[in-house]
Phi, psi and omega in degrees: 000316187295316178292324171300327181283323173298322181292327178292312176305321181295320186277357177287153181297139182303322183300328177305300188293324181295316182296318177304310177295328178299316181293317176298313176307313180302322180286322175295322176303315179298320177294325180298314177311313180296316176301318187285335181267329187265317182309308180297336174270116184297342186280344187253159173232144181302323189244013177213113007288145180291333187265140178295150180220167182287130178294332193274301184263358175065018178275133176296134181285146175288162182309312184295328176289344182265355178299125183296139182070304183296328177301309181308308185300325188286319175280357178056038173067022178229154169296131184281358185255304188254347175081004179287153190278142170256143182299145181295347186297327181305296182289336173297323173293321181292319179291314177304311184300312181300323179290325180279329181296320182287322177294320170307311185289319179300319188286318178277334179266334191223346182303321177238048189100178178276101181249018174300345182267004180256127185294318180303321177290325178290321179295323178299316180301317176297317181295314182288326173297324179290326171297316173304312183300328183270317183294324184293314173295326174309303191293326182286318185298313192284332180287325183282311197242345189055042180205140182238117181299147178295331180299331181270351176270301192260344173297314178301336177301329180292338179265313190277341174289318171299319175305328178303340181296343177280102182293337186294327188302312188283333184273345185293132178083358190264143174286161190300332186281346173267118183254141172264000178267144191255326197250137188255147170086007177250156176303140174323309179300318181284321176303314183296314187290324179295318182298323177284327173291324180291314182305313179295320176293325180291311175306310189299312182293321184294314183299326178294310175304317178298321178294314180299314178297318176302321172307326181280311181286330183233066186291311181303310180296329176299316186297326190283334180249023165113007178092359181229128174283333174227120182287161176297333170292322175293322176293319177291321177304328177297321181291320176293322178294321180300316173296323186287317188266316187074181188255142006262009183296330164308316180290320171298325183287326184294311178306325176286320175300319178297313180297315181297308187303313183297315186292313182288323184298315177298318178291323174294329178282327185282327183272328182233357189069017179294122179277309180254142180226131184295137185269349180303309184301322181287322180295322180295317179287326172297318183296315187286323180287320172301324190277324186266333199234028176305322179291326175296311179303313180298313180295321180295314175304321180294315175302327180286318177299320180293322184297313183294320183286325168298328177287326182286333179284000000 
C-alpha cells in the first residue's frame, strides 16, 4: 500500500501539485501579513480577532475581501467601508510567498527528474517553505520597526529542530565532496540534528563577536545608530538560520547577506545619507537564497575559485 501511494503521487501531473502549492502559498502569505502587523503589537493577537479588519476604521472585512491577491485587486487597494488605501505590500507578500512555495516544490520534486514519490523530498519541500514562512515576517518586521519579537525567533525552533533530522534537506544541491555532517559514528538522523544545532550556535557566537568588534572599530558610527553595529535580533536569527540550513548552507546565506547588505547600504548612503540599515532583511534573503538556490551558489563559488586561480597563474 505504501509503495502504491507513493507511485500514485509520483504519477500525478506536476502542474497539479504546483498549482496547489501556489494557492497554499498565497494563503500563507495572507497570514504572514497578519503576523507582521499584529505580532509586534502587544495589544493584538494573531488569532484574536479571528477575522481581518481595516487598520483605519477597524471594521471586519468580508470573506471575499480576504481572498489573497484577488481581494486586494477587487477592492482596488482600498477599504470598502472607509476608503483608506491599502499598501501594495499586502498582495506583493502574498504573491511572493506563493511564488517561493511553488519554486521550492518544483526544484525539489521535479527540478532533477521526478522525485515526487520520495517522502524525504516532500519533507525537504516543507522545510524550505517553512524557511520562507519564517524569514519573510522576520525581514518585514525588522524593516519596519528594527525589532523582532522573541516568539518569532525561538518559536520556529520547536519545529525546525525535529526537522533537522532530515538529512536530504541539508544535502540537496550540494556536491558529494561537501558534507553537511560534522560528527562520525552516529546515526545519520542524529548526526544531522546535532550538526544543525552546532551550526546555529556557532553562527550566533560568530555574529555576536563580529558585532562587538564593529562597535570598537566603528564607535562613532555605532553611536549615531544607537550604539550597536549589530543588534541582538540579528544575532538570534543566526541561531535559527543555522538550525534551518545547517553547514555549509549557513555560510553561503551569510555571504549572500553580507554582499546584499554592503551593496544596498552603500547605495542608500550615497543617495540618502542613511547610516544604519537593518541587517535582518539581508539575512532573511540570504537564508531563502541558500535554501532555494544551492546549486547556483555552488556553481558561483566554483567559478570564483577558478577565477582567482587564473589570476594567480
